[in-house]
C-alpha positions as CSV (number, residue, x, y, z in Angstrom):
1,M,0.0,0.1,-0.1
2,K,1.2,3.1,-1.1
3,K,1.6,6.4,1.5
4,I,-1.4,8.8,1.0
5,H,-0.3,12.3,1.1
6,I,-2.8,15.3,1.8
7,D,-2.1,18.7,-0.4
8,K,-2.9,22.2,1.1
9,N,-6.7,21.9,0.1
10,G,-7.1,19.0,2.1
11,R,-7.3,16.6,-1.0
12,E,-5.6,13.0,-0.6
13,F,-3.2,11.8,-3.1
14,I,-0.6,9.2,-3.8
15,K,2.9,10.1,-5.2
16,E,3.9,8.1,-8.6
17,T,7.1,8.5,-10.0
18,Y,8.2,8.6,-13.7
19,F,11.2,9.4,-15.8
20,V,11.6,12.0,-18.2
21,G,15.0,12.3,-20.1
22,G,16.8,10.3,-17.4
23,K,15.4,12.4,-14.4
24,M,12.8,11.4,-12.2
25,K,9.5,13.3,-11.8
26,F,6.7,12.7,-9.6
27,R,2.9,12.9,-10.3
28,R,-0.1,13.0,-8.1
29,V,-2.7,10.7,-8.3
30,Y,-6.0,11.8,-6.1
31,V,-7.7,9.1,-4.4
32,I,-11.2,8.9,-3.2
33,D,-11.9,6.3,-0.4
34,G,-8.3,4.7,-1.2
35,I,-9.2,4.3,-4.6
36,P,-7.6,6.4,-7.5
37,A,-10.2,8.8,-8.9
38,D,-10.1,7.4,-12.4
39,E,-11.0,3.8,-11.0
40,F,-13.7,5.2,-8.8
41,Y,-15.2,7.1,-11.6
42,E,-15.6,4.0,-14.0
43,K,-16.9,1.7,-11.0
44,N,-19.5,4.3,-9.8
45,A,-20.8,6.2,-12.6
46,T,-23.7,5.7,-14.5
47,D,-23.9,5.5,-18.3
48,L,-25.6,8.7,-18.2
49,D,-22.5,10.3,-16.6
50,F,-20.2,8.7,-19.2
51,Y,-22.6,10.1,-21.9
52,L,-22.6,13.7,-20.5
53,N,-18.4,13.7,-19.8
54,G,-17.9,12.1,-23.2
55,D,-16.3,8.8,-22.3
56,Y,-18.4,6.8,-24.9
57,E,-16.2,3.9,-24.9
58,L,-17.1,3.2,-20.9
59,I,-20.8,3.1,-21.9
60,N,-22.1,-0.7,-21.2
61,S,-23.9,-1.0,-24.7
62,A,-24.3,-4.7,-24.6
63,K,-26.5,-4.2,-21.5
64,D,-28.6,-1.6,-22.8
65,F,-29.0,-3.5,-26.3
66,N,-30.4,-6.5,-24.5
67,N,-32.7,-4.7,-22.4
68,H,-34.2,-2.8,-25.1
69,F,-35.2,-5.9,-26.8
70,K,-36.3,-7.7,-24.0
71,E,-38.7,-4.6,-23.3
72,Q,-39.8,-4.8,-26.8
73,D,-40.8,-8.5,-26.5
74,N,-42.7,-8.0,-23.2
75,K,-45.1,-5.2,-24.7
76,E,-48.5,-6.4,-26.2
77,P,-48.8,-5.3,-29.9
78,D,-51.1,-2.3,-30.5
79,S,-54.5,-3.4,-31.8
80,V,-54.6,-2.4,-35.6
81,D,-57.8,-1.2,-37.1
82,N,-58.3,-3.4,-40.3
83,E,-61.6,-1.6,-41.5
84,G,-59.5,0.9,-43.3
85,L,-57.1,-1.5,-44.8
86,E,-59.2,-2.9,-47.7
87,N,-59.8,0.6,-49.5
88,L,-56.0,1.1,-49.7
89,P,-55.0,1.6,-53.6
90,F,-51.6,-0.6,-52.7
């Protein structure tokens, strides 16, 4: 477990190191409940949140696609008036 630091605004972060041109740099990875903010967002956001923020690749389209067809199968077909159909020219 990496050490969680606190910045001057009270936000928690983990220091992540990386190298640029042979020199070591530090990056702040902000955390929410001990989980990096990006992971927390992916786990807890709804499809609407992903859509509004432009993260279309994270939307679970297979779930929505299957639910859409299940809803259509459960609906009863509307009654159609056959009286006017005999008078159509085609």
